[in-house]
N, C-alpha and C positions, 0 to 999 in steps of 0.2 A: 524491435519496437520500444522506446524508449519512454518512461509514466516517472515523473516526479512523486514524489510525494513526503513529507514531515516526518520526523520523528522525534518522539516524544517523551522522555523520564518521568512517569508520575508521581507524587509526590509518596502513594505507596508502595514503591518498586517496580511498578510494572512498566512495561513500555508499549507505546500508542504509535501506530501507522497509520497514516491520514492521505488518500488520494482525493483529489477534485478536478471537473474543468475540464474532462475529455468525454469520446463518446463511451466512454464505459462504467460511465455516473461517477457518482461518490461510494469512497472505498472506506472503512473507517475498524481499524483491526487492535488488539490486544495482545501481549504476550508476556511472558515472566522474564524473556532479556531480550536483547538486542534485535540477536540476530533471529528467535522464531518471531518476532514483530515482522518482520524484513520478507521472510520467511511466506508467513500468512498471508499480505500482502500480495506477492510476485504469483501466490498459488492462487488467490482470488483474481487479481487479474487475469492471469493466465487462462483458468474455468470460464471469464467470461468472455476473452476473445476468442475460444476454442468451439465454446457451447451455445452461447447467447445470440442468437441471430438480431435481437433486439441492438448491438452496439455498433453493427455496421462495422465492425474491424474485421478484418480475415486473418488468416491463423503468424501472424508474429507471436515470435516469442519475447517478452517481457523482460526487458533489462531496466532494475529501479536508480533512478536518480537522486537522493537525498540531496534534497534544498538544503533542509535545518533540520538544526540537533539542539533543540531545549534541552538542557540536564534538570529543570521540574518545572510544575508546573500547577498555580495555583486554582 
């Protein structure tokens, strides 16, 4: 399952990844690196697919599509 997310480098040096607009709901995670934020996002979305019957989505594997990468956020 391909899922889009945005990735933003915050002013404090941390990274934010955000997903919204699918049956999986809105997800926002933070990490100390770009890779950590994307890993947390992938893991949370995978959890929602596998363990949350409310998502209405069945056993697919999450593939992230980063749609926007910003270098800073005000």
